N, C-alpha and C positions, 0 to 999 in steps of 0.2 A: 546895064547891070553893073553893080559894083562888087568886085570879088578880089581876094588876095590870099596868098598862102603866108601866114604869119611866121611859120617856122623857116621857110626859105629866105625870108627877109630879115632874119635875126640881126639886130643892131645893139651891140653891147657898148657901154661906156665905162671907163675906169672910175670916174668920180661920182657917179650917181646912177640910179635906176633909169634906164632909157624908156621913155614913153612915146609911142607912135600912134597917132590917130589915123585909122584907115577909112572909117566910115562915120560921117556926121550928117544928120538931117535936123530939121526943126524939132523933131519928136524924139530922136534917139541918138545916142553917141556910143561909139565903140573905140576903145583904145587897147593897145597891146603893150605890156610892160616886159622889158628884157632885163633880167637880173644877172649879175655876176654873183658867185658864191659870197655870202655874207652881206649882200646889199639889202636895204630895207625900204619898203614903201611905208613911210611912217604914218602914225595915227592921223586919221582924218574922218570926216563924215559928210553925208549929203542930206541936208535938211528937207529937200523937196523930192527925193526919189530913192527907191531901192536900187541896189547895184548887184549884178550877178557876175561872178568871176568864173572863167573856164581855164583849167590848167592843161597846157599842151605838152610841156617838156620840163623835166627836172623835178626837184623836191624842195619843199619848204614848209612853213607853218603860217596859217591864217589865224589871226586873232580878232576877237570882237570884245567890246566892253560896253555893255548896256547897263547892267547893275552888278558888275563883277566880270573880271576878265575870263574869257574862255578861249580855247585854241583847238585847232585840228590840223593834223598833218595833211599836206596837199601834194598830190602826185598826178601824173598824166591821167586824164579822164575824170578828175574831180570837178565838181561844180559846187560853188559855195555862194551863199547869199549874205550881203551886207544890207540889212534892212534900213529903210529910211531913218535918218537921224541917229544911227548907231555907230559909235567909234569903231574903226577897224584898221588893221595894218597887215602887211605880209613881210616875212623874213625868209630869205633864200638860203637853203642849205648848200646848194650847188647852182650851176647855171639853170635858170628858171624862165619859162615863157608862160605868161598869164594874160589872157584877154579879159576885158570887162565890157559890159553893156549897161547903160542906164538911160532913163528918160532925160529929156532936155527941156528946160534947164533944171538940173538937180541941185545946183548950188554946191559949195564946198567950204568947209571949215577945217582948220588944222588945230592941233593941240599945242 
């Protein structure tokens, strides 16, 4: 069995959002992002798969840009979807812990 507590394993970096992969198989990938206040997971998209984000701790804003930019405040307990091939980013208001799951391989493009 693979299991971990992503809150207890918090890993913050001063220079960038910290990304830690806890679970990876041939079919699905899971990563947790650890943000300091003001850090940004910049615009990107996954051409081959939807991505689901789960907010564990902190507050921020989740943005998408399919045919116009939209945003939603994210707080603990929120789940948000980045649909396949849709641009998205996360901006942290304070320390923020967000996990994601997506099919493998999802591919990735940056803006």
